[in-house]
N, C-alpha and C positions, 0 to 999 in steps of 0.2 A: 786372642785378638780379633777374630773372626766375628765373635758375638758382638764384641764391643763396637765392631764397624755397622755390624747390621742395627744395632740400638741408637747409635747417633745417626744412621741413614735415617730411620723411621722418624726418629725427634725431630731432625730437620724438615722432613717433609710434611709432618703434622704443622710445623711452625708455618711453613711457607704456604701451607692450606688456609691456616687461621688468617695469616696476614693477607691474602687474596682474599678470602671472605669478607674480612673488615674493611676492604677498601671501597670507598663511595661509587655510587652510580657512574658519575662522571668521570671519575678515574679509570673505570673499567673502558666505558666508552672511548676516552682519550687514548687508552692505550692499545684499542684494538685498530689494526691497521684499515686504512680505506677499503671497502670491498670485502672486508672480513666478517665472520660470525663471532657475536657474543651471547655465551650461554649462561644466564643470570643462576645465581644459587636459588636454594629453597629459604629465602629469608624474606623480612619485610625492609623494605627500601623507603625511608622517610626522607624523602630530599627532592628537589627539581634538579633535571638536567635538560641540556640541550644536546641537539642531534645537528652536525653540520657536515656531514660527510656520507658518502654511500656505505651502510652498513645493514646486517640482517643482527637482531635482538631476539632471541627466544628464550622464554622464561618457561616455568613448571608450573604444576599445580599449586605449589606452596609458595610461588613467587608473589608477593603483594608488595604494592606501590601505592604509595601515600604523601600529600604534602602540604594539608592543611587545607581548610575552607576558603584562604585566600590566595592560593597557588595553584599552578599549574604543573603537573607533575613533569611532562615531556613536551619539547617544543622541538619540533622540527623545522628549520629555516634555511632558505637557499641553499637546497641540494638537491639530489636526485637518488633515485635505486636504494629507498629505505624499506626495509622489511620490520614490521613488530608483528610477533605471534607468540601467541599465549601467554598473556600478560593479565594480571587480576589488578584493578583499581578500587579503592575505596575512600571515602569520606574526603574528598577534595574538591575546589572549587570546579578544576577542569583536568580530565585525562590526557590528552593530547591535543596540540595545537600545530597545525601545518601551516607554514607560510611561505610563498613563493618557491615552492617546490615543485618538483615533478616525479612521476612513477614511484608512488609511496604504497605501498600493501599493508593494511593493518587487518589481522585475522586473528579468530580465536580468542578474543578478548572479552573478558567481564568486568562488569562494574557495578558496584550497589553503593547506595546512598550518596550519589553525586549529584553536584550544582548542574555541570553539563558533562558531555561526554567527548566527542570529537569535534573540533572547530578546524575547517579549512578557508584558507583567504589566499587569493590570487597564485591558485595553483592547477596543475596539468595532470590528468592523467592518476587518479586517487582512487583506489580500491580498498572497500571495507567489506569484509565477509567473516559470517559467523560472529556476530558481536551482539552482546546482550548487556543490558543496562536496566537498572531499576533508579529512578529518580529519587527526590526528597517527597516527605508526607508535607501535607499543608495545601494552601492555596496555589493558584498557577502562578500568580506573582511573584511567588518565592522560589520558583523553580527556572530552570534553564532548558536547553534544548538538548536532544539525545546527540545527533548528528547535524551540524550546519554548515552550508558551505556557500561561501560568498565569492563573487567576481571571479568564478574558475570554469575550467571546460572540463570535459570528460571526467563525471563522477560516476562512479559505480557502487550501488550499495545492494547487497544481497543476503539471504539466509539470516537475518539478524531479527531481534526481538528487543521492544524498547517500550516500557512501561512508566507512569508516574513521573510524567515531565511536561514541560509547556508544549513546546512541538517537539514530535518524535523524529521527524526527517524534515530540516528546513533549508530551501534552496532559493538563493536570492541572486539574481544576474549569474545564473549558471546556464550555459550554453553545452548541449548534449550531457544528458544524466539519464542512467538505467537503473531503475529502482525494482528489483526482482524479488519475489519470495520473501518479504519481509512482514513483520507484524507489529502493530502499534495499539497500545490499550490504554484506557484510563489518563487521557493527556488531552490536552486543548484540540490540538489538530494532529490528524494521526500523520499525514503527507501534507507539507505546505511548500507551495511554489509562489515565487515572486518573480515578475520580470524575467521568466526563464524561456528558452528556445530548444526545441529540438528533444521533447520530454517523451520517456518511455516509462511507463509503470506497469509491472504485470505480476498476477500470481500473489498479490499482497492480502493480507488479511488485517482489515481496519475495523476495531470494534469497541464500542463502550467509550469513545472520545466524544469531544462535543461535535467535532464536524470530522470526518474520515479523510478527505482530500480536500484541499483549499487550493485551488488554483486562480490568481490573480495577475492580470496583465501579463499574458503569456501568449504565447504562439506556437504552434507545429507540437501538438502533443497527441499522443495514441496511450489511453489507458484502457487495458483490457485484462480480462479474466482475474478481476481483484473481486474479493468478498467483501462488501462493505454493510456493517450490521450493526444494529441497536445504539445508532446513534439517536437519543430519543430526547433528550433533555429539552427545555424550552429554547427556540431559535438552533436547535441543532441540525445538521443535515449529514448525507453520506457523500455526497460532491457539492461543493459551491464552484460554480465555473463564473468567475467575475471578469467581465471586459477580455475575453479571450477570444482568439482568432484560429481557426483551424484546428479544432479539437474534436477527435474521433474517440468517443466513449463507448466500447463495444463488449459483448460477452462477458459482463459483469452480472453479478448477482448482488442485489440491494434488498436487503431485509431488515424490517421493522424499524427503519428511521422515520425519524420526525417528518422530513422531508428528504426524499431519497437523491433527488437532482435538483439543485436551484441555480438556474440558468440567468445569469444577469448580465445584458448587454453582450451576448455572445454573438460572434459572426462565424460565418460560413463554416457552420460547424455539424457534426452528426452523432445522435444517439442511437445505437441499433443492436438489435439480438441480445438485449440486456433483460433479466429477469427481474421485475420488480414485484416483491412478495410483501405482505402485511405491513406496508408502510403507511403513515397516516396520510401524506400527499406523495405521490411518486415523482412526478416532474412539474416544476413551477417555474413558469417564464415570466420575467421583468424586462421590458426593453428589448423583446425580441424581435428577429428579422426574418424574412421569408427564406431566406437562404441557409437558414438551419433546417435539418431534416430528423425526423422523429420516424423510424421505421423497424418493422419486425421485432419489436418487443413484446414480452408478455408482461400484462398487469393482472396481477392475482392477487385478490383479498386486500386490497389497497382500500381506504376509505375515500380518498379522491385521485382519480387517476392522473389528471392533468389540469391544471391550472394556470391562469397568465393575468396580467394587468389590464388585458384588452388588445394587446400585441400577440401576433400568433406566428407559427412556423409551418412548415410543410412535414403532417402529420399523415402516414400513410402504411396500411399494411400490418397493422399491429393485431396482438389479441387482447379482448377485454372480458373479462369473466360476466361483467356486467351486461354486456351486450345481448339483447332480446330479439335480434332480428333473425332473418330465415336465408337460405341457401337455396333456392329453387332450382337454379340450373347448376348445383352441384361442382362450382369451380374452387371451393373452399374459401370463399369471399362472401361477406354478407350482400344481402339485396339492398339493404337500406344503410344509409351512411351512419357513422357512430358521432355523436356530439358529447363530448367531455364537460359541457356545462353544466353545473349542478348546484342548485341553490345549496340545500342542506351541507353539502360538502364545503362550500366556500364559508358557510357560517361556521362550521365546526373547525375549521381551520384556526378561525380569529379567536373561538369559544371553545378550546379543548374538553371542558365540561359536557358539550353538546353529544360526545361520542357515546355517552352511555343511552343517548336515545336513539341509536342508529338503526335498529329494527324494529321499533316502535311504528304501530299502525299510521300515526301521523306522518311520519317519515317516509314510510313505504309509499303511502299516496303521494306524498310532495315529489318523492322520484319519479313517479309514474307520470305526473303531471309535467314535470321538466321534459321527460321523453318526448311526450307529445309536443309540447310547445317549441321544443328546441330543435324539431325536424324543418323548421323554416330557416335554421342558422344554415348560412352558405360561407362564413368566411374562419371565424374565430373556432379553435380547438375541434375542427370537423376532420374525421379519418372516413374518407370515400370509399376505402377497400379493408374494412374491418375482415381479420381473418377470423375462420369459426372454429378452428382449432388452436390450441396454444402450440408456439414452436418448439418448445421443450418438450413436449409431448410427441411430437412429430418426431424429432430427434432421437428420444428413446425409442420408437417404433422403428426409425431406420436402423438404429445399432441392433436391435433384436433381430430384424430382418437379415442383416448381414451375417451375426452368429447362426442363425438358421441356414444361410446359404453355408456357411462355412462348414458347419457339423454335417450338412447333408452331402456335401462335397467328399468329405473325409469317409463318411458311410458308404457311399455310392464306388469310392476309389477302393475302399477294403472289401465290399462285396465283389467288385470285379477282378481285383486281385485273387481273392479266394476261390471264384468261379474258373479263373483261367488255370490255376494250381490242381483243382478237381479234374478240369479236362486232361491235363498232362499225366495226370496219375491214371 
């Protein structure tokens, strides 16, 4: 009798497990109490589901969710305190739509061959962390966005990587966004802002896109410590700052871009402490205003450092590797001003094929003639205090000096300690 009971119990347990395993995703969500945790099975869920209550949903490495190329897998609507964790999505139109909700956490998510990833609308306090997405093959017109937010507040995106989409990170009419330590590659725009306010983007890597950061009709932004490199196609740029106000772009590395920073109708903004390395054009101004400042930047190996449409900004205390002046009074500033106007550089920007003649004798002579004739320029693209040494080089020397001081202090203290011990002995 005892063995029969055990066998019956095991059979009933297996039957219950199979029944639970066969339940739809929506059924499992509905049966989970508000504020509870739902742990999904190692299986493929081929369906759509809606979340309208506080809940935590946790998947596993083998939990896969898909709903077809015309559908959204998960919709979070009119709720708060939802957490989605460790979920995999594939081959669907959209993975997660958040609507009119707050305090939503989306983390440890992977997506492949998706039209779009996460869409956020009319929501507040949304966090996306450790998100990976690979979009569809083909032209940009056939792709969606990686993470998109509209008419929302307090959007936080971190530690994520998105590739092969239209725009990796797109924020429209969003107030208060923090985009930290993310990566975007092989997309149209890596990070795209429209009508945004109170923007903070730091430690992001944006490479091989058409444009790294596109910031349009926005205000109050701090873009710092980003690496923007190899946006080198026709009309590509590292940053495009269009009709923006109170924008601070500092401590970024801009490498190998066609135009590193394209500033168009920008107001009350600052470009400082950046490194511009081997770009075709480092900084380009269109409709610039005098209340913009370009200061303490390094211009290294660029074909053209600064160009404009005739308007100018306040340019001061930058380092230019093509500056040929002297520092007689040894104050670390050149005794002659630096004028960025350069005939060949302007032509080369318009006709890229000219770059093959960059170091030809005729071009070298033309640049020398420019330097002589531009000495009379007093307004346009003039730096009256060009630095004699690169700022990045000074920082490295400072770091080395600090370490030498630390090592010296340790040796001194160690020697003093040994000397005192020897006296006591």
